[in-house]
N, C-alpha and C positions, 0 to 999 in steps of 0.2 A: 379666606373665601367663604361666600356663602355656599351649602351645600349643592344648591341647584345647578349654582356656576361650575363646582368642581364637576359634577356629575356629566354636564355639558363638555365641559373641557375635555374629560374622558372619553367620551363619543367621540368627540371630534378629531381628538387624537387618533383614535382607532380606525375612524373612517379615513384619516390621513395618510393613516399607514397603509391600510388598504390599498387605497388610489395611487400611493408612490409604489409600490409593488407590482399591481396591475398595469401601471404604466411605463415601468421597466419592463415586465415580461412581455406586455403585448406590444410595445412601439418596437422592439428587436423583433419581435415575430413578423410585422407587416413588412420590415425590409427583406427578410430572407427565410421565409417560413418553409418548413419543409412538412412536418407534421410526421413523424414515425408512426406506425400502425406497432400493435403487440408481436407480431413476427418479425418486424425489422429489428425492433431490441433483441428477441429471441437469437435472430441469426446474429448480432453484435456480441451478444455472450456467447454462443458458440465459438465467435472467433477470437474474444478475449480470453478465455480458457485454452484453445489451442494454441495461441501464442507462446503459452508454456513450454513446449514441447519443443520449439525452436532453440531455447535457452537451456534444454537440459546439457548437463556433464553425464560421462560416465557411459555405461553400455545401454544400446539403445533397446528398447523392446521390440517384438515382431509387430506390435499393433502400433508403432510409431507411425504418424500421420502426417506430418512434414518430413517426408522420406529424402528431402535434399540434404537434411543433415546425418551424420555418421559418428560413431563412437569416437569418444575423446576423454581425455584425463585420467586414463585407464589403469596409472601406475600411482596416482595422486594418494600421496602418503606414506608412500613404500619405502622411499628413503630415510623414514622417521620410524619405521616398522609398526606404522597403523595403517588402517582402512578408512581413505577419506575420499573413495570413489562415488560421485553421485553430486545431487545438488544442482544448481543450478547457477549461470553465470548470471552475474548481476543486469547487465546492459550490452553494450555494444564492444565489449572486450572480453577477456579468457580467464578472469579473475573470479573465484568464488569469496566474497566477502561476507563473513558471518551477520552482521548487523543488519544490512537491509534483506538478507535472506530469511532471518529469522521474521522481522517484522512483514515481506512478502507471505510467510506461511501464516503468522497471526491473522494477517487481513482476510487471505483467502478463507481461512476458517471460520472467521466471524462472517465473511459471507456468507457461507454456508449456512452457519447457525442461524443467522437472521432470515435468511431467501431462499434456503435451500429448497423449501417447500414449492416456490416457484421456477425453480429450474428445471422441472420434469426430465426431458430426454439427455439433460447435460450433466445432471446430477454426479452421475459414475466418472465422468472426465473430469469434473471440479475435484471429486474425493481423489482422484488421482495424481492430479495436479499437486493438491496438499500431502499425500503420501510421498511423492518424488522427494520434497525437500524434508518432511519429517522423518525420513529413513535416514536422512543424510546428518540431521542434526542431531538425532538419535547416536550415531555413530560418534559425532564431535563430543557429545556430552557423556557418555558412557564407556569409551575405550578405555582411559586412563583416568584412577580415581583423582580427585581435587584436581582436574586439569578438563577444559573446555578449548579445543580447537578451533579458533575463529577463521582462519582465512587460508587459502592454498594459493598461492602465485605471487609474484613478486610484481606489483602492480605498475613502477617506475620502467620496468624492462620491458614489462609486456607491452605497455602504452607507446612502447618505440619499436614496435612491431606492426605489421596489418598481417595477420596470418588468420587462417580457418583455425577452428580449436582442435579439429581433425589432425591439423598439423604442427599445432603449436610448441616450438622448442625453447620455450624460454624457461627460466627457473620454477619450478612447480614447490617452493618454498613452503614449509607450514609455519604457521604462526598460531601461539594459545596463549591463554591466560591461566593464571597459577595463583596460590597463595601469595607467593613473592613477586607476581605481576599480575595483580588482580584485574579485572574488569568485569565490574557489575553491571554495568549499562548492558552491555553482549550478551552476559550472563542471564540478566532478568528478562531481556527481551526473546533470548531462547528456550526459558521457561516457559516465557506467555505461550511463543509458539507450540511447544509442545502440550502446555496445558489444553488452548484452544482445540490443537487437533484433536486432543483427545475427547474431545466431545463431540467433535465429528462422526467419529469412529464408534462412538459408546453403544449402539445397536445394530450396527453392520460387521462391526471387528470386535467384540469385546476383549479378547485378550491383547489384541494390539493396543486398545485405549488402554488399559490399565499399565501396558509398558511405557506409552506414553505420558501418563498421568506419573508414574512413580519418578522417570526420569526428570521431569518437569520439577517435582519435589526436590529431586536431588539438588539440579543445578541452579536451583532457587536458594537455597541454604548455600550453597557455594557462594553465591553471588552476595548474600548479606553476610557471610562470616567474614568475607575478605573483601571489604570494600575498597573502592577504587576505579577512576577510569581507563578504560583499555587504550584510550587516546594518550596518556599519560604513560602506560607500560610497553605500548608498540610503536609510539611517535609518527616519525615519517611512514611505518608500513602501511597505518590507516588512516594518516592526515597528509593531505588535505581531503583524500578521497572520500571517507566517511568517519571523519571526526566526530567525536559526541560533544557537539558544541552544548547541547543541554545538560550535560553531566550526566550522573547515573541515580539521581533521586528520582525522576521520572518513571525510569524502568524498575526500578524495585517496588512501586507502587503499583505499577502495570501488571508486572509479574504476579504480584502477591494478588492482585484482584482476579487474574485470570484463575490461578489455582484453587482461588476462594469459589468462582464462580463451575470449574469442574471437578470440584471434590465437596464442597460443602463443609472442608473441615473449619470447626469453628477459630482454631487458633491462627487462620491466615485472616479472618475478621478481626480477631484482637490484633493482629499486625497491623493491619489497615487504620483500625482506631488509635491506637499507641503511637504510630509511626507517623501516621498522616500529614499532621501538621509540618513535622521536619522535612519529610519528602515532596511537599508540592500541592497537599490538597488545601490550602489556602490560596495559592497562586492562579491566577487567570492564566491560561495559555491560549492562544489565537491561531497557531500553526499545529497541525495534525500531521506527524511524516516521520519518516523512519529515525529520527533523530528525536524528536518531542513528541511524548505520549499523554502529555497533560489533557488536552481536550478529549482524547478518547477514553483516556480513565475515568474522566469527569460522567461522560457519557453512558459507559459500561454501569458504573455504579449508581446512576441513576435510576435504573432499571427497578432496581428493588425499593426504591423508595416511591418510585410511580405505579408498580403494579402489587408491591407488597405493604406500601406505607413505612417501611423499614426505617424508623426516624434517625437512625446512627447514618443514612446515606442521604438525608437532606442536605447538608451541605455540598455534596458533589452535585447533587440538582440544581443549587442555586447557582454554581460556575458554570454548571451545563449552561443553564439559560444565559448567564452572560455571555458565553460564545457563541451561542445561533443569537443574540441580538446584535453581537459585533457585525454579524453577516447581511441582517435584514435591514435595508435601506429606510430611513424615515423614523428613526426612532434614537434618543439620545445615547445609547450604547453602540450604534453605527460607526465601525472604522476601517472596515475591507475598501479595497480598491475594487473596482470591475473595468473591465476594457469599454470601449465605446460598443462595441457588439455584445457586451453583458458576460462575460467570462471572467470568474474570479482571478485577480492578477495578484500574485506574491513575489514572483523573481523572474529575472530574466532569463535562468536556466533552468530549465525542464519544470516549466509552471504548472503545466498539467497535473504533476503528481500531488500538487495541494489540491486541485479542482475537484480530482477522481477520491483523495481521501475526504475532503470536505462534503461532496455529494453524499458519499457512504454515512459520514455522521449525520448529515440531515435527514436522510430517509431512516435511519435506527432511530434517531431521537424522535422522528415523526411516527413510526410505529408504536415506541413506548409511549409517548403522549396519546396517540388513539386508542392504547389499551384502556384506556379510563378517561376519556374523554377531557383531557389535560390540555394545558395550553402553556405557553411563556408569556411572561410579563416583561414586556422593555419598555421601561417607565412605567407611562398611562395606558400603553397599547398593547394588546392580547394579541399575540401570534398562534396560530394554530397548527396542527401538523399538517393540515394541506396547505397552509402558506409554504411550509419548509419541503413539502413536495415540489409545489410548483417552482421555487426556486432551485432545487435539485434538478429538476427536469430541464431547466434551461441550460443549466451546466452539462448535462448529458448529452443534450443536442447540439449544443454548441459543438462538442467533441466530435460529433457524429456527423457534422456537416452543415447544422442550421447556424452558420456564420457568416460575415462579411465577405470571407474569400469564398465560400461555398463548396468549402473542402472537409473532407473528413480527416479526422489528424488518426484514424486508425486504418492500419494498412490492411489493403483488402476487402474495404469495407465502402461501399458507395461507388460512385462511377469517378469522382477524383479523389486519389488520396497520396501521400508522401511516397516516391518509388527511388528516393536517392539518400535513403537512411543511414545513419552513423551506425554501423552494426558489421560486423567482420565476415561472418559466416553468409550474411544475406548479400552482401557486397562482392564476394570471392565468388568464382565458380565453384560450384559444388563439388564436392569428394568424388561423387559417382559419375559426375561428367568430366572431370580432368584430375583423375587420381594421382598424377604426378606430384609430387610435394611443390607447395609454392613458397618460399622461404619468406622471412622476416620482412627485407626489404624489398623485395619483387611484388610484395603484395600491395606497394603504397601506389602502385600503378592502376590498382582499381578502386584505391581510395580516393585519387584526382580523378579518375575517369567521368565524364559528363553523362554515361549512357546509366540507364536504369539499373538496380540490384536486379542480377538474374535470377536470387532466388527470394520469393516473397514470403516476407515473415508475416503472414497472417495474423490478424487482431494485434499486431503490435501497436501500443498508441505512443506516439513522438512525444518531445518536451513540449512542442506546442509554440504559441504563437507569443508577440511581445506584447508590450503594455499598449499597443495602437491597433492589434489584431494584424500584424504583418507578421506573416513567415515566409521563410526561406528554405525552399526543398534543397540542400545541400549538404553533400556528404560530410563537408568539414564543418559545418555549423553545428557541432554537438549539442549545443546550448540548444537547439529547438529541434534537431533531426533524429535525437537519441532517444530510441526505447528504454524501457526499464521495467524489471519484475515489478516494483513496488509503486508505478503507476498503475498498470493494470488490475493487481491484487483488490483493492477497495472497487474497481469499476465492476469487475465481475458480480459483485453483491448489488451494486445501483440497477446493472441493466436484469438482473434476474427480476427486481422490484418491477422495473416498467416493462418487462415482457409480461407480467401477469394483470397489467391494469387493462 
């Protein structure tokens, strides 16, 4: 092809890509535009953090703001002679699952690391949300040598009851991974959570930060030394609830990356360089979630290439670009699916978890790109940081109510939001309003009631709509109406970013 034709073709491709992006974003906006202000994003940020107080397990502090909740799980671990009080319930049930809790903590911490400067009066609340789970993970990781406690509660029995956490009388079995029953996935994710959290507290609480980092190093070494998937070790205890479908390689690379970021210890860079090809450095992953960390690792490690020109991380930048190209319409690498209303669609169950995690990665990568004027090359098209910000804004705005339903998918935000969410504590009368115990089976009358939840779980982002933008505000429709900590965690960072725009 003649040189002049090639450059003209490149220009045309770039213009075409820009046009398609603008067409996608603008056409949706003309259908149902709200145009949120920085104050509204800040309100959503405040509420997205407040949500975590509704998920607390353990003894609640005197400054608890969601006052319809009470103390719960105060004897967790006692029958096994360990203290496992605290932490978060993952979603609408009363089980403490270690893998999603650790991922939630990592993403909350990453949100503060990247966008904490935009949180203003919410930064202390964000740190408290991180500390609540980091304290629990510390206990889980350090109480017993060569052991990580990864779950409290028997999920099959818990799910047969509809009980407030304050009333629960289902078995509080404790599950762990060990050299004989390894769990490199959950252990390495716990290491990532502790390491990322150590960065959050490095300046405000150096002693706590050092404690977190040392625990991260120890639990990572445990994960690496005794390799295996916790799904194989614990079987039906964690599956199908939080099976490690992606295996444990992605978590080992992710965990090592976070410890390297937090500590600067050269041996962790050497681990990444020596083991990266075995652990998925050459693999493209297109879904970032509590299960699959590959896109997150690529984005995280690309920072050193973009900001410091560290050649050893160029491979991660290349794969980060592939991930970004998969999300941007109009280029050869595009493979994502969007609903007619414009939101990313991955799964019929809890789709918004992928929307919030993807939005966070888009904004984080945009920040890294903008630090040196970089861009993503998608074939012959050039995608800028601003393109990524525009795409992320569409996703965030959709969740907040800029969608065909005109409904906010964050509880307590906007004029219309889900009020029949699949959440035990929210749907049952508050322990303070009705102190008499509501038994396992008696609670189902509230699950099946058509009345709105009596307790508003402010800030909870629910599972969200289907591939056609339809949503059923039905407590029994857990696929769409159940909130989860790992939906909110990356959303905190995204909202912080837009609140400062």
